[in-house]
N, C-alpha and C positions, 0 to 999 in steps of 0.2 A: 674698887667697884663694888656696889651692893645694889640691892633691889630698890627701884624707884617707887617708894610708897610715900604716903603723906608724912610730913615732918612730925606730926602729932597724931596719935591713934584716935580715930573717931569711929565708933560702931555705926553701921555695919561695915564700913569701908567700901571702896569701889571694887570693880571686878578684878583689877590687877592686884590690889592689896589682898583680897580674899584668896586668889590663886597663890600668891607668894606665902601667905600664912599656912595654906594647905601643905606646900612643900616644906615649910619650916617645921611644922608639927610632925609630919610623917617621915621626913627624910633627914633634913639638916640638923635639927635639934637632937634626935636620938644618936646620930652619928657623932656629933660634937660631944655629947655626954659620955660616949663610949671611950673617949680619949682623955686622959688626965695629964695635967690639970686642964680644966675647962671652965669657962665663964658661963656656959649654958646659954649662949646667945641665940643659936640657931641661925636662921636667915632673917630677913626683915630687920636689919640694923638701921635705925634712924640716925640722922646726922649727929644729934646730941650724944648718942651712945658711942659713935665712932670718935667724936671729940674727946670724950672721957677716956676711952681706951688709948687714944693717941697721946694724950697728956700723961697718962700713967706710964706709957712706954718711953717718955722723954721727948716726944715731938713738941714743937712750939705751937702747932695749930694744924688746922685742916681747912683746905679750900674745897668748895664744891665747884667742880668744873662745869662750864656752860656747854655741855655736850647733850644734844637731844637724843633720847632713846625712850621707847615706850616702856621698857622693863628695868633698865638699870640706871643708877646714878653713879657718877664718876668723881673721884676725890684725888686731891694731891696732899700728901703729908708734908708739913713744913718742918725743916730742921732749925735748930737754934742758931 
């Protein structure tokens, strides 16, 4: 699960995207960078970023699940 933001960043973003970026910059990113090792992603991870991370971790792919939610996008990691 991660924040439901646009699949590609486009400024200035809608209300939800701006809210999620605020959380990312003020809370999630600093907390993530305080723990090593860290990719420094923060929150607002778009599907392509998750796919890259999943591939690097050895997963075969990622499905975006068809679950409606105003704030979150849900994923399934696929094994080989």
